[in-house]
C-alpha positions as CSV (number, residue, x, y, z in Angstrom):
1,M,54.9,-67.6,21.0
2,R,54.8,-65.7,23.8
3,W,57.0,-63.1,22.1
4,L,54.4,-62.2,19.7
5,R,51.6,-61.4,22.8
6,T,54.2,-59.7,24.9
7,V,54.5,-57.4,21.6
8,V,50.5,-57.3,20.8
9,V,49.8,-55.7,24.5
10,L,53.4,-53.3,23.8
11,A,51.5,-51.8,21.1
12,V,48.0,-51.5,22.1
13,A,49.3,-49.7,25.4
14,G,51.3,-47.2,23.3
15,G,48.2,-46.4,21.3
16,C,45.9,-45.6,24.5
17,A,48.9,-43.4,25.8
18,L,48.7,-41.7,22.1
19,G,45.2,-41.3,22.4
20,I,45.0,-40.0,26.0
21,R,47.4,-37.8,25.0
22,A,46.0,-36.7,22.0
23,L,42.7,-36.1,23.8
24,S,44.5,-33.9,26.1
25,R,45.8,-31.7,23.7
26,D,42.5,-31.5,22.3
27,E,40.7,-30.8,25.6
28,S,42.8,-27.7,25.5
29,A,41.7,-26.0,22.6
30,V,38.4,-27.3,21.8
31,A,35.5,-26.1,24.7
32,T,32.1,-28.2,24.3
33,G,28.5,-27.6,25.9
34,R,26.1,-25.1,24.5
35,A,26.7,-21.7,25.3
36,P,25.5,-18.2,24.3
37,L,27.1,-17.1,20.7
38,V,27.2,-13.3,22.6
39,A,25.7,-12.3,26.0
40,A,21.7,-11.8,26.0
41,D,21.7,-7.8,26.8
42,A,25.6,-7.6,24.1
43,I,22.8,-5.1,22.1
44,D,19.6,-3.9,22.4
45,P,17.7,-4.9,19.1
46,E,15.2,-2.0,20.0
47,K,18.2,0.8,19.9
48,L,19.2,0.0,17.1
49,A,20.8,2.4,14.9
50,Q,22.7,1.5,12.1
51,V,23.6,-2.7,10.4
52,V,26.5,-3.4,8.3
53,V,26.5,-6.7,6.1
54,E,29.8,-7.4,4.3
55,R,30.1,-10.4,2.4
56,E,31.1,-11.3,-1.2
57,G,33.3,-7.9,-1.8
58,Q,30.2,-5.8,-1.0
59,R,28.8,-3.9,1.2
60,F,25.2,-3.3,2.7
61,R,24.4,-0.3,5.4
62,Y,21.1,0.2,7.0
63,E,20.7,3.2,8.8
64,F,17.5,4.3,11.2
65,R,16.5,7.8,10.0
66,D,13.3,10.1,10.4
67,G,11.6,7.2,12.3
68,G,12.3,4.5,9.8
69,W,14.9,1.9,8.4
70,W,16.5,2.6,5.3
71,Q,18.8,1.3,3.1
72,V,21.7,3.4,2.2
73,E,24.8,1.6,0.8
74,P,25.0,0.8,-2.6
75,I,21.5,2.5,-2.7
76,R,19.5,4.3,-1.0
77,H,15.7,2.2,0.0
78,P,12.9,1.9,2.7
79,V,13.6,-1.5,4.2
80,D,11.6,-3.2,6.8
81,G,12.1,-2.6,10.5
82,W,11.2,-5.7,11.8
83,S,13.1,-7.7,9.8
84,I,16.6,-5.7,10.6
85,R,14.9,-6.1,14.2
86,Q,14.7,-10.0,13.8
87,L,18.4,-10.1,12.5
88,A,19.5,-8.6,15.4
89,T,17.0,-11.2,17.7
90,R,18.5,-13.8,15.8
91,V,22.0,-13.3,16.5
92,L,21.3,-12.9,20.4
93,K,19.5,-16.0,20.1
94,T,22.8,-17.8,18.5
95,E,23.8,-20.7,20.7
96,A,27.9,-22.1,20.3
97,V,27.6,-26.5,20.7
98,R,31.1,-26.0,21.1
99,T,34.4,-23.5,21.0
100,V,37.5,-23.8,19.4
101,D,40.6,-21.9,19.6
102,A,41.3,-19.0,17.3
103,T,44.7,-20.2,15.9
104,D,45.6,-18.8,12.7
105,E,45.7,-22.1,11.3
106,A,41.8,-23.0,12.7
107,L,40.5,-19.6,11.2
108,R,42.2,-21.0,8.0
109,D,40.5,-24.2,7.8
110,V,37.0,-22.6,9.0
111,G,37.1,-20.1,6.3
112,L,37.5,-16.7,8.4
113,A,40.9,-15.8,7.3
114,P,39.7,-13.7,5.9
115,P,36.2,-14.1,6.7
116,A,33.4,-15.2,4.1
117,G,30.5,-12.2,6.0
118,R,31.0,-9.7,8.8
119,L,28.0,-8.2,10.6
120,E,28.3,-5.2,12.5
121,L,25.4,-4.3,14.9
122,R,25.5,-0.2,16.5
123,E,22.6,1.2,18.8
124,Q,22.5,4.6,19.3
125,G,24.4,6.6,21.4
126,E,23.1,8.9,24.3
127,G,24.7,12.2,24.7
128,G,26.7,12.2,21.8
129,A,28.7,9.0,22.8
130,A,28.9,6.4,20.5
131,G,26.6,3.7,21.3
132,R,27.5,0.1,21.7
133,S,28.8,-2.1,18.7
134,L,28.7,-5.7,18.1
135,V,30.5,-7.4,15.6
136,I,30.7,-10.9,14.3
137,E,32.6,-12.3,11.5
138,L,31.0,-15.4,9.7
139,G,33.2,-18.6,8.3
140,K,32.1,-21.0,6.4
141,R,29.4,-23.9,6.8
142,S,30.0,-27.6,7.4
143,L,27.8,-31.0,7.8
144,A,25.1,-31.3,9.3
145,G,23.6,-27.7,9.2
146,R,26.6,-27.1,11.2
147,A,28.5,-23.0,10.4
148,Y,31.5,-21.3,12.3
149,A,31.1,-17.7,13.8
150,R,33.1,-15.8,15.6
151,P,32.6,-12.3,18.0
152,A,35.2,-10.0,16.9
153,S,38.4,-11.4,18.7
154,G,37.1,-13.7,20.3
155,E,37.3,-17.5,19.9
156,I,35.6,-19.4,17.0
157,A,31.8,-20.9,17.7
158,V,30.0,-23.7,16.1
159,I,26.2,-22.5,15.6
160,D,23.6,-23.5,13.3
161,G,23.0,-22.5,10.2
162,T,20.5,-19.9,10.3
163,L,22.5,-17.1,11.2
164,H,24.8,-17.6,7.5
165,E,21.2,-18.4,5.8
166,I,20.3,-14.9,6.8
167,V,23.3,-13.1,6.4
168,L,25.4,-14.6,3.7
169,E,22.4,-16.4,1.9
170,R,19.1,-14.2,1.9
171,D,19.3,-11.7,-1.2
172,P,19.3,-8.7,0.3
173,R,17.0,-6.7,-1.4
174,E,14.5,-8.9,0.9
175,F,15.3,-6.7,3.4
176,R,13.5,-3.8,1.7
177,R,10.2,-2.8,1.9
178,R,7.5,-4.0,-0.8
179,E,5.1,-1.0,-0.7
180,I,4.6,1.2,-3.7
181,F,3.9,4.4,-1.6
182,P,5.8,3.7,2.1
183,D,4.5,5.5,4.7
184,L,2.0,7.1,2.1
185,A,-0.8,9.4,5.0
186,A,-4.1,10.8,3.9
187,I,-3.1,11.7,0.2
188,D,-4.2,15.6,-1.2
189,E,-4.3,14.2,-4.8
190,A,-3.6,10.6,-6.9
191,V,-3.3,11.6,-10.8
192,F,-3.0,8.5,-13.3
193,A,-2.2,9.9,-16.8
194,S,-1.8,6.8,-20.1
195,G,-1.9,8.4,-22.9
196,P,-4.1,11.9,-23.6
197,N,-5.5,9.8,-20.5
198,T,-6.0,11.3,-17.3
199,V,-7.9,10.7,-13.9
200,R,-7.1,13.6,-11.2
201,L,-9.1,12.7,-7.6
202,V,-8.8,15.8,-4.9
203,R,-9.3,15.6,-1.5
204,D,-11.4,18.5,-0.3
205,G,-11.5,17.8,3.6
206,R,-13.4,15.1,4.3
207,A,-14.8,14.3,0.9
208,Y,-13.2,14.1,-2.8
209,R,-13.7,15.5,-5.8
210,L,-12.7,14.6,-9.3
211,E,-11.1,17.3,-11.7
212,A,-10.4,14.9,-14.9
213,P,-11.6,13.7,-16.8
214,V,-14.5,15.2,-15.8
215,R,-15.1,17.8,-12.9
216,T,-17.8,16.4,-10.1
217,R,-18.4,15.1,-7.0
218,A,-16.5,11.7,-6.5
219,D,-18.1,9.0,-4.5
220,R,-16.7,9.4,-0.2
221,V,-16.5,5.4,-0.3
222,Q,-14.9,4.3,-3.5
223,A,-12.6,6.9,-3.1
224,E,-11.1,5.8,0.4
225,E,-10.9,2.5,-0.7
226,F,-8.9,3.8,-3.8
227,V,-6.4,5.9,-1.1
228,D,-6.4,2.9,0.8
229,A,-5.4,0.3,-2.2
230,L,-2.6,3.2,-3.2
231,K,-1.5,2.5,0.2
232,R,-1.4,-1.3,0.5
233,A,0.0,-1.5,-3.4
234,K,3.0,-4.0,-3.4
235,S,5.5,-4.8,-5.5
236,A,5.9,-8.8,-6.4
237,G,9.9,-8.0,-6.0
238,F,13.1,-6.5,-7.0
239,V,14.1,-7.1,-10.5
240,T,17.5,-5.2,-10.9
241,D,18.8,-1.9,-9.4
242,S,20.1,1.1,-11.4
243,P,19.5,-0.3,-15.0
244,S,21.8,1.5,-17.9
245,D,18.4,1.8,-20.0
246,L,15.2,2.0,-18.5
247,A,13.4,1.2,-22.3
248,I,14.4,-1.8,-22.0
249,Y,11.4,-2.4,-19.2
250,G,9.3,-0.1,-21.2
251,L,9.7,2.7,-18.7
252,A,11.4,5.3,-21.1
253,P,9.2,6.6,-21.5
254,A,6.2,4.9,-18.9
255,S,3.4,3.7,-20.5
256,A,1.0,5.1,-17.7
257,T,1.7,6.7,-14.4
258,V,0.6,6.7,-11.0
259,E,1.3,9.6,-9.0
260,V,0.3,10.8,-5.2
261,R,0.7,14.2,-3.8
262,V,0.7,14.4,0.0
263,G,1.3,18.6,0.9
264,S,4.3,19.5,-1.6
265,A,5.8,16.0,-1.8
266,A,5.2,13.7,-4.5
267,Q,5.6,10.6,-5.4
268,R,5.0,9.0,-8.8
269,L,4.9,5.3,-10.3
270,L,6.2,5.0,-13.4
271,I,4.5,1.8,-15.2
272,G,6.4,0.2,-17.6
273,D,6.5,-3.4,-20.0
274,P,4.5,-6.7,-19.2
275,V,7.3,-8.8,-17.1
276,S,7.1,-11.4,-20.3
277,I,5.0,-12.3,-23.3
278,G,1.2,-12.8,-22.2
279,A,1.6,-11.6,-18.4
280,Q,0.1,-9.6,-16.6
281,D,2.0,-8.3,-14.4
282,R,4.4,-5.3,-15.6
283,F,7.6,-3.3,-14.7
284,G,7.7,-0.5,-12.4
285,M,9.9,2.1,-11.0
286,V,8.9,5.0,-8.2
287,E,10.7,8.4,-10.2
288,G,14.0,9.4,-8.3
289,T,14.5,5.4,-6.7
290,P,16.9,3.0,-8.4
291,S,14.9,-0.2,-8.7
292,V,13.0,-1.7,-11.4
293,V,10.4,-4.0,-9.7
294,R,7.7,-6.1,-10.2
295,V,3.7,-5.3,-9.9
296,P,1.3,-7.7,-9.7
297,A,-1.9,-7.1,-11.9
298,T,-3.8,-8.0,-8.7
299,A,-1.8,-4.2,-7.0
300,L,-2.2,-2.3,-11.0
301,A,-6.3,-3.6,-10.8
302,T,-6.7,-1.4,-7.4
303,I,-4.2,1.7,-8.4
304,I,-5.2,1.7,-11.9
305,P,-9.3,3.8,-10.8
306,R,-11.9,3.3,-13.3
307,Y,-13.3,6.7,-13.3
308,E,-16.9,5.7,-13.5
309,R,-16.4,4.1,-10.1
310,L,-15.0,6.9,-8.5
311,I,-18.4,9.0,-9.3
312,D,-20.7,10.1,-6.9
313,A,-23.7,7.9,-8.0
314,T,-26.3,10.2,-7.0
315,A,-28.0,13.3,-8.2
316,T,-27.0,15.7,-5.6
317,A,-24.5,16.2,-2.9
318,V,-27.5,18.2,-0.9
319,R,-28.2,16.1,2.5
320,A,-32.6,15.3,2.1
321,Q,-32.1,18.0,6.0
322,D,-30.9,20.8,4.8
323,I,-34.0,21.1,1.9
324,G,-36.4,23.4,3.0
325,A,-38.2,24.3,-0.2
326,I,-38.4,22.4,-3.6
327,D,-39.3,24.1,-6.8
328,I,-40.1,22.1,-9.9
329,D,-40.6,23.1,-13.2
330,A,-42.7,20.1,-15.1
331,A,-44.2,19.5,-18.0
332,G,-47.4,19.5,-16.4
333,G,-47.1,22.8,-14.7
334,Y,-45.3,24.4,-11.7
335,L,-44.9,23.2,-8.3
336,A,-43.4,25.4,-5.6
337,L,-42.8,22.8,-2.5
338,R,-42.5,24.5,1.5
339,R,-41.5,21.8,4.6
340,G,-44.2,23.1,7.5
341,T,-43.6,21.6,10.8
342,D,-45.4,18.6,10.0
343,A,-46.4,19.1,6.3
344,W,-44.8,20.3,3.0
345,T,-47.7,23.1,1.3
346,A,-47.5,23.8,-1.9
347,E,-48.5,26.1,-5.0
348,L,-49.2,24.4,-8.5
349,G,-49.1,26.9,-11.7
350,A,-49.7,26.0,-14.9
351,R,-47.5,27.3,-17.4
352,G,-48.4,31.0,-19.4
353,S,-50.7,31.5,-16.2
354,A,-50.6,33.8,-13.0
355,E,-53.2,31.8,-12.0
356,V,-51.8,29.4,-8.5
357,R,-53.7,27.1,-6.4
358,K,-52.8,26.6,-2.8
359,G,-52.6,23.0,-1.3
360,R,-50.9,20.6,0.3
361,V,-48.7,17.4,-0.9
362,S,-48.1,13.8,0.4
363,K,-45.1,13.6,3.0
364,E,-44.5,10.2,1.7
365,A,-44.0,11.4,-1.3
366,V,-42.0,14.1,-1.1
367,E,-39.3,11.5,1.4
368,R,-39.7,9.4,-1.7
369,L,-38.4,12.4,-4.0
370,L,-35.8,13.3,-1.9
371,G,-34.5,10.0,-1.3
372,A,-34.6,9.4,-5.3
373,L,-32.5,12.9,-5.6
374,T,-29.8,12.3,-2.0
375,T,-29.3,9.1,-1.8
376,A,-30.6,6.6,-4.8
377,R,-27.4,5.2,-6.4
378,A,-27.3,5.5,-10.2
379,G,-27.2,1.7,-12.3
380,S,-24.7,3.4,-14.1
381,V,-22.8,7.2,-15.2
382,Q,-21.9,8.6,-18.2
383,V,-19.7,11.6,-19.1
384,A,-22.2,12.9,-21.5
385,A,-24.1,16.3,-22.1
386,F,-27.5,16.5,-21.1
387,P,-30.0,15.8,-23.9
388,A,-32.2,18.7,-23.5
389,E,-34.8,17.0,-26.4
390,R,-36.3,14.8,-24.0
391,A,-35.9,16.7,-20.9
392,V,-39.4,16.3,-18.6
393,A,-38.6,18.5,-15.4
394,T,-36.3,20.7,-13.7
395,I,-36.0,20.6,-10.2
396,V,-34.8,23.2,-8.0
397,L,-33.6,22.3,-4.5
398,R,-33.4,24.9,-1.7
399,G,-32.5,26.0,1.7
400,F,-34.6,27.3,4.4
401,A,-33.9,31.3,3.5
402,G,-35.3,30.0,0.3
403,E,-31.5,30.3,-1.2
404,A,-30.7,28.0,-4.0
405,L,-28.4,24.9,-2.9
406,D,-28.6,22.5,-6.6
407,T,-30.7,22.1,-9.7
408,V,-31.5,18.9,-11.1
409,R,-32.5,17.7,-14.3
410,V,-34.6,15.0,-15.5
411,A,-34.7,12.7,-18.4
412,R,-36.3,10.1,-19.9
413,E,-35.4,7.7,-22.8
414,Q,-37.4,4.6,-24.1
415,P,-34.0,3.2,-25.8
416,E,-35.2,0.9,-28.9
417,G,-35.7,-2.9,-27.5
418,G,-34.5,-1.6,-23.9
419,S,-36.5,-0.3,-20.9
420,A,-37.1,2.7,-20.2
421,R,-34.5,5.5,-18.4
422,T,-34.3,7.9,-16.2
423,L,-31.1,10.6,-16.4
424,L,-30.2,13.1,-13.8
425,E,-28.0,15.8,-14.2
426,N,-26.7,18.6,-12.0
427,G,-24.5,20.8,-14.3
428,D,-21.8,18.6,-14.3
429,G,-21.9,16.9,-17.0
430,V,-22.6,13.6,-15.7
431,L,-25.6,11.3,-16.2
432,R,-27.0,9.4,-13.3
433,V,-29.0,6.5,-15.5
434,H,-31.6,5.1,-13.6
435,G,-33.7,2.5,-14.2
436,E,-37.0,2.3,-12.5
437,I,-36.9,5.1,-10.1
438,D,-39.9,6.4,-7.8
439,L,-39.3,9.6,-8.4
440,P,-42.5,11.4,-7.9
441,I,-42.1,14.8,-9.5
442,S,-45.9,15.8,-11.1
443,A,-48.7,17.2,-9.1
444,A,-50.6,14.0,-9.1
445,E,-47.6,11.6,-8.2
446,L,-46.9,13.7,-5.4
447,E,-51.0,13.9,-4.5
448,F,-50.9,17.4,-4.5
449,A,-54.9,19.2,-3.2
450,A,-56.3,21.9,-3.0
451,N,-57.0,24.3,0.2
């Protein structure tokens, strides 16, 4: 049996020799140990000018233009600059756990001949010279979250799958910005239109005014909140690009539109049908862009204005400190109030009489009157004609030179089964409706005392 032991020993020795030989051969083809996929300074994410992604027979090109990032191929659309810079940073942080010689057989085995995808990063050049560029080819993914990549003309690197997830598996549309009106500055005009109904808000310096459905003062706080909502409004995602028939989405014609204008530039959002039966979200498209988006109900609630909320609910835009005189024509007669240094003088006249009694009124009562006209907000507003048959007073507000600043008409009504209401109107066709309001307009209420 000694010969059998001899055969076994020789076989084991031969196997060891072959293993050592194989290991030696592999050592020449494979290098182990973590190392950066590319040099840490191979590209500067802050100086990027162009990014190109090729995958599945498609080419996506992104360029930095006019201070912002844009997708320019296959369609034009603003993209998120932060996401682009994060992609470059991810490339620089990617590590290879081992490398393999890029033989023709190895390239085919790991899906790099041809590659599954290609990523190119290019910097902005200086002085007309071309900027630095970096090209990464991506192969197939393997077990345990590993994947294959190859810097241009370099060795095959085994890396983790994060870069593949971003470049090969992430929907390219996710790089796009979702703001409906990107980079919107202080608007000059906003218009919402739905059928015959139109709401038009116009900026006038630091103030705003409504031009439709009624011409009147706009509440500055409400107008600024509306403008901020337009700036913040985002889609809930991209549905499709360049559809053959917009009518499928209710966009030809659109159910409603929201248009914003800054200077001579205008952007208009088309609002279409609900995205599904019973849904509140709707299809939308910014005119001039190729993408149909999903506009969430939360965004619609803020960018489709209720014009009543935009109307200034105070009786007048005149400031109390700018008022030097007040003329009141009420049922009890005429009162002419004049502001003095520390008191208000008054002249009281009866209707149809030339007689005038001079005296004073309570400073506190006049301040309550001014507060009711200049700062008190109505509980509701109505676009309606002034009910002249229920008028109780006309108040003319004057400056210190006697010039008329504004005129406010006052009416009172007692709805059947309801509480008394005071209606204030200053010629704009809007009734400011108050419930209980401290509005002293008679000689008694103003505590008139003759000299």
